[in-house]
N, C-alpha and C positions, 0 to 999 in steps of 0.2 A: 685233892681235884684235880677230873681231868674233863681236860677238854674238847670237844670234836667239835667237826667242822658241821655240825647239826645247821645251821642256816643258812650255810652253802649251797651249794645247786655243785651238781657234777659236770668239771669242766672251769671253775671257778677260778679266780685268783684272788690268793687273802693276801695282803701288804701288810709287812710288821713294822713298824715305825720301833723306837728306838724305846726300852721301856724295858722294866724284868718282868717277865711272869709268870707268877708261881705256879705251874698246874701245866701234866704233861698234857700230850697232845692226839689225839686218835687219827689215825686221817682214813676214812670208810668209805669214800668215793674216789672219784679220781677228779685231783687237786692240786694248784700250785700254790707254795707257800712259799713269801718272798718277802726276807726283810731289808725296807729300806733305809740304808745310810750306814754307820759305820758298823763295821759285823759284833766289837767288843762290847758294842750297847744296846744290842741285842740279843739278848738273853732268855733263853727259857730254861725255867729250874725248877727240874723236877725230883721230890723226894719218899723214896718206897712206890714206884712207882716210874716204868720206860718215860724217858724226855721224848718219844717218838714212838707210837705205837699203827707201820704200818700196815693195812689188811686191808686194801684194795687191788686193784688192777698196771693202774699205771697212776704218778703222779711226779713231784717235785718238789725239794728245797732247796731251795738258795740262803746263803749270807744270813747263818743265824750263829748265835752262841746255840750247845744245845750241851748242860751239866747233870745229868743225873745225881745226887745229893746224898741219897739210901744206902744201908745196908742192905741186903738180900740180892736175892737176881736178878735184879733189871738193868737194862739195858739205856744207854745213852738212845743211840735208835735202834728199834726191830724191826729187823724187818720178814713178811711173816710170808711175803705171795708176790707177786704180780713185779711188776716194773720200778722202782725209786729210785729217781737221781737224785741221787741225793753230790750239792755239789755248792762249794766255796764254804764251807760250814767249819766250825770249833767244836768238836763232837768232846765228852768224858764222861765217868764214871764210877764211881766212887761203891757201886755195888757188882760192877760185874763187868762184863765185855762194854766196850765203847760203839762198836755196832755189832747186828746179831743178822743174817742171812741163810735163811732157814727154812722148809715148808716148797723148797722145789721154787723159791724167789730168783728174780736175775735181777739185779738191779747196777745201775750204772752208779759208781762212787768216787768222784773226782774233785780235784785239786782242793782233799777236806785237811783240816790238823787234827790228829788223831791220837788221842795222848793218856796221860793218867788210868787209864783202867788198871780198875782193881786184877784184872784177869787177864785177860789180852787184847790188843784195840781191836783187830776185827775177827771177831769168831763163821768159820762157812760150815754150815751140818745140815741132814736130813736130808743128802740130791740139790742144793739149793749151788746158782750155775752163780755171775754176778762177774763185773769188770772194774779191777779200782786199776784206776791211774793216774799217779802225776799227786799222790797223798805222802803226805806225811803224818808218819808213824811213829811214834815217840815214848820213850818212859809210862809204857803200860810195866809188869810187874810179870809177866810169862812171858807170853809170847807177841810182840809183831801182831803175824797173822797167822792164829790154827784155821785149816783144810781135816775136815773130822767126818765122817757117818757118811761117804758120797758125796761129799762138797766137792767141785767141779769149778773156780771161778780161772779166771784172767787177770793177771797183773804186771802191770807196764808201767816204768818211771819211778814206780814210787822211791820215797827214802825213810829208809828202816832202822833203826837205829836209837841208839841211848836208852841203857836199861835196861832189859828184854834179858831175861834170859837167853830165851832161841826169835834169831827175825823174823822166820816165818817153819810152820812147825804141817808137819805134814801124817796124819795116821790113818788107822782105823777103814781101811778101803773108802779113800783119797786119793784125788788127784789134782793137779791143775798146770795152767801153763803161766810161765813165770819170765 
């Protein structure tokens, strides 16, 4: 099951209390989704789907544990447009990469723990931008950060280590400021 914020109005703030939410979330209008309480007690689990699919101009996700639990080409957070502010979350994916940024999206990804990706911690592609600051990116299979296919992010003060074949890999007409 995929939850959409269909009952919310653009600009609303959704507060999530400590619980395990077993469904993906589609953000298709400008919203804030904020976990209230301890990060490790506010858990969004998705199997066979993106945990969060961001498909709008602006939004904010703060203080959530985001787990993609299935095999396949699924992400913990999939940002396909606009500017998502992803702050203070714990993100992992057993399907693919923990965070995917593409389609010209330009998110702000700050202060997160991004780990356990079957592929990469963060992949930035398809002419996406973005700013990654003060994240702990660790324990992903291939690379901490992969920048490809015209991606051009800015990375500042991230800790990228532990278990990856490469910390940062840039290829296929991509660039970045690191």
